[in-house]
TIVO-2410 file (N, C-alpha, C; in nm, 3 decimals):
# residues 61
REC num residu      c1      c2      c3 atome chaine
REC   1      M  -3.353   3.952   2.963     N      A
REC   1      M  -3.306   3.854   2.867    CA      A
REC   1      M  -3.387   3.725   2.884     C      A
REC   2      A  -3.430   3.673   2.774     N      A
REC   2      A  -3.502   3.546   2.776    CA      A
REC   2      A  -3.402   3.432   2.785     C      A
REC   3      T  -3.442   3.326   2.853     N      A
REC   3      T  -3.353   3.211   2.860    CA      A
REC   3      T  -3.349   3.142   2.724     C      A
REC   4      S  -3.243   3.071   2.701     N      A
REC   4      S  -3.227   3.004   2.572    CA      A
REC   4      S  -3.334   2.897   2.550     C      A
REC   5      A  -3.386   2.840   2.658     N      A
REC   5      A  -3.491   2.738   2.645    CA      A
REC   5      A  -3.620   2.800   2.590     C      A
REC   6      W  -3.657   2.920   2.638     N      A
REC   6      W  -3.778   2.986   2.590    CA      A
REC   6      W  -3.762   3.028   2.445     C      A
REC   7      V  -3.643   3.076   2.409     N      A
REC   7      V  -3.618   3.117   2.271    CA      A
REC   7      V  -3.628   2.996   2.178     C      A
REC   8      A  -3.569   2.885   2.220     N      A
REC   8      A  -3.574   2.763   2.139    CA      A
REC   8      A  -3.717   2.712   2.126     C      A
REC   9      K  -3.794   2.721   2.234     N      A
REC   9      K  -3.933   2.675   2.231    CA      A
REC   9      K  -4.017   2.760   2.136     C      A
REC  10      S  -3.991   2.891   2.133     N      A
REC  10      S  -4.070   2.979   2.047    CA      A
REC  10      S  -4.036   2.961   1.899     C      A
REC  11      K  -3.919   2.905   1.869     N      A
REC  11      K  -3.880   2.884   1.729    CA      A
REC  11      K  -3.944   2.760   1.669     C      A
REC  12      K  -3.990   2.666   1.755     N      A
REC  12      K  -4.057   2.546   1.704    CA      A
REC  12      K  -4.193   2.582   1.648     C      A
REC  13      K  -4.237   2.506   1.549     N      A
REC  13      K  -4.369   2.530   1.491    CA      A
REC  13      K  -4.476   2.484   1.591     C      A
REC  14      P  -4.569   2.574   1.629     N      A
REC  14      P  -4.671   2.536   1.726    CA      A
REC  14      P  -4.779   2.447   1.665     C      A
REC  15      K  -4.853   2.381   1.752     N      A
REC  15      K  -4.961   2.294   1.708    CA      A
REC  15      K  -5.072   2.375   1.641     C      A
REC  16      Y  -5.099   2.493   1.693     N      A
REC  16      Y  -5.201   2.582   1.637    CA      A
REC  16      Y  -5.136   2.716   1.603     C      A
REC  17      S  -5.183   2.777   1.496     N      A
REC  17      S  -5.120   2.901   1.449    CA      A
REC  17      S  -5.137   3.017   1.547     C      A
REC  18      T  -5.239   3.012   1.633     N      A
REC  18      T  -5.259   3.121   1.728    CA      A
REC  18      T  -5.159   3.117   1.843     C      A
REC  19      R  -5.083   3.013   1.853     N      A
REC  19      R  -4.985   3.001   1.962    CA      A
REC  19      R  -4.846   3.054   1.924     C      A
REC  20      I  -4.834   3.117   1.808     N      A
REC  20      I  -4.704   3.169   1.766    CA      A
REC  20      I  -4.658   3.277   1.863     C      A
REC  21      V  -4.535   3.266   1.908     N      A
REC  21      V  -4.475   3.367   1.995    CA      A
REC  21      V  -4.363   3.433   1.918     C      A
REC  22      R  -4.378   3.561   1.891     N      A
REC  22      R  -4.273   3.635   1.820    CA      A
REC  22      R  -4.181   3.699   1.922     C      A
REC  23      R  -4.050   3.684   1.898     N      A
REC  23      R  -3.952   3.737   1.992    CA      A
REC  23      R  -3.851   3.824   1.919     C      A
REC  24      C  -3.794   3.916   1.994     N      A
REC  24      C  -3.688   4.002   1.944    CA      A
REC  24      C  -3.568   3.915   1.909     C      A
REC  25      F  -3.509   3.937   1.791     N      A
REC  25      F  -3.398   3.852   1.751    CA      A
REC  25      F  -3.270   3.887   1.826     C      A
REC  26      R  -3.262   4.007   1.885     N      A
REC  26      R  -3.142   4.047   1.959    CA      A
REC  26      R  -3.142   3.993   2.102     C      A
REC  27      C  -3.251   4.017   2.175     N      A
REC  27      C  -3.251   3.983   2.318    CA      A
REC  27      C  -3.349   3.873   2.356     C      A
REC  28      G  -3.444   3.840   2.269     N      A
REC  28      G  -3.539   3.733   2.299    CA      A
REC  28      G  -3.664   3.780   2.371     C      A
REC  29      R  -3.678   3.910   2.393     N      A
REC  29      R  -3.795   3.963   2.463    CA      A
REC  29      R  -3.920   3.943   2.378     C      A
REC  30      R  -4.032   3.910   2.440     N      A
REC  30      R  -4.154   3.887   2.362    CA      A
REC  30      R  -4.254   4.000   2.378     C      A
REC  31      R  -4.245   4.078   2.484     N      A
REC  31      R  -4.339   4.189   2.503    CA      A
REC  31      R  -4.281   4.315   2.440     C      A
REC  32      G  -4.368   4.399   2.387     N      A
REC  32      G  -4.324   4.522   2.323    CA      A
REC  32      G  -4.255   4.495   2.191     C      A
REC  33      Y  -4.301   4.393   2.120     N      A
REC  33      Y  -4.238   4.349   1.996    CA      A
REC  33      Y  -4.297   4.423   1.877     C      A
REC  34      M  -4.212   4.468   1.784     N      A
REC  34      M  -4.257   4.533   1.661    CA      A
REC  34      M  -4.227   4.442   1.544     C      A
REC  35      R  -4.332   4.395   1.477     N      A
REC  35      R  -4.316   4.300   1.366    CA      A
REC  35      R  -4.236   4.357   1.251     C      A
REC  36      K  -4.259   4.484   1.221     N      A
REC  36      K  -4.194   4.544   1.105    CA      A
REC  36      K  -4.041   4.539   1.116     C      A
REC  37      F  -3.990   4.551   1.237     N      A
REC  37      F  -3.845   4.554   1.257    CA      A
REC  37      F  -3.790   4.427   1.320     C      A
REC  38      D  -3.878   4.338   1.365     N      A
REC  38      D  -3.837   4.213   1.431    CA      A
REC  38      D  -3.756   4.242   1.558     C      A
REC  39      L  -3.792   4.352   1.627     N      A
REC  39      L  -3.721   4.396   1.747    CA      A
REC  39      L  -3.821   4.430   1.856     C      A
REC  40      C  -3.774   4.425   1.981     N      A
REC  40      C  -3.854   4.476   2.091    CA      A
REC  40      C  -3.834   4.627   2.098     C      A
REC  41      R  -3.915   4.694   2.176     N      A
REC  41      R  -3.910   4.840   2.183    CA      A
REC  41      R  -3.778   4.891   2.238     C      A
REC  42      I  -3.716   4.817   2.328     N      A
REC  42      I  -3.591   4.859   2.390    CA      A
REC  42      I  -3.476   4.852   2.289     C      A
REC  43      C  -3.465   4.740   2.220     N      A
REC  43      C  -3.360   4.724   2.119    CA      A
REC  43      C  -3.383   4.820   2.003     C      A
REC  44      F  -3.510   4.842   1.967     N      A
REC  44      F  -3.541   4.935   1.860    CA      A
REC  44      F  -3.491   5.075   1.895     C      A
REC  45      R  -3.516   5.116   2.016     N      A
REC  45      R  -3.473   5.250   2.057    CA      A
REC  45      R  -3.322   5.263   2.060     C      A
REC  46      E  -3.254   5.161   2.110     N      A
REC  46      E  -3.107   5.163   2.113    CA      A
REC  46      E  -3.049   5.177   1.973     C      A
REC  47      L  -3.099   5.093   1.880     N      A
REC  47      L  -3.047   5.096   1.743    CA      A
REC  47      L  -3.086   5.225   1.670     C      A
REC  48      A  -3.207   5.275   1.696     N      A
REC  48      A  -3.252   5.398   1.630    CA      A
REC  48      A  -3.168   5.516   1.677     C      A
REC  49      N  -3.136   5.523   1.804     N      A
REC  49      N  -3.055   5.633   1.857    CA      A
REC  49      N  -2.913   5.629   1.802     C      A
REC  50      K  -2.862   5.509   1.775     N      A
REC  50      K  -2.729   5.496   1.716    CA      A
REC  50      K  -2.731   5.524   1.566     C      A
REC  51      G  -2.850   5.525   1.507     N      A
REC  51      G  -2.863   5.547   1.363    CA      A
REC  51      G  -2.838   5.423   1.281     C      A
REC  52      E  -2.859   5.306   1.340     N      A
REC  52      E  -2.832   5.180   1.272    CA      A
REC  52      E  -2.953   5.123   1.199     C      A
REC  53      I  -3.070   5.187   1.214     N      A
REC  53      I  -3.188   5.143   1.141    CA      A
REC  53      I  -3.213   5.246   1.031     C      A
REC  54      P  -3.200   5.207   0.904     N      A
REC  54      P  -3.217   5.303   0.796    CA      A
REC  54      P  -3.359   5.357   0.788     C      A
REC  55      G  -3.370   5.486   0.767     N      A
REC  55      G  -3.500   5.551   0.751    CA      A
REC  55      G  -3.566   5.592   0.880     C      A
REC  56      I  -3.505   5.568   0.994     N      A
REC  56      I  -3.563   5.601   1.124    CA      A
REC  56      I  -3.481   5.714   1.185     C      A
REC  57      K  -3.551   5.821   1.228     N      A
REC  57      K  -3.482   5.927   1.300    CA      A
REC  57      K  -3.569   5.972   1.415     C      A
REC  58      K  -3.508   6.026   1.516     N      A
REC  58      K  -3.579   6.071   1.634    CA      A
REC  58      K  -3.660   6.195   1.600     C      A
REC  59      S  -3.784   6.196   1.638     N      A
REC  59      S  -3.868   6.310   1.607    CA      A
REC  59      S  -3.855   6.417   1.714     C      A
REC  60      S  -3.864   6.540   1.674     N      A
REC  60      S  -3.869   6.652   1.769    CA      A
REC  60      S  -3.947   6.764   1.702     C      A
REC  61      W  -4.026   6.834   1.781     N      A
REC  61      W  -4.106   6.943   1.724    CA      A
REC  61      W  -4.117   7.058   1.818     C      A
***
């Protein structure tokens, strides 16, 4: 879990556009982030397994 200070800091507009830090909206994690879903890989997997993300299903072959 990210501290609230880091989450608040990442929400501010940075001085340069390359300094943007994207974080998971659920837990605040910045690594393993997926832009399309606005989630980190861990939260994505939890929600996908519960079936809470429309159009996503677990693959098996």
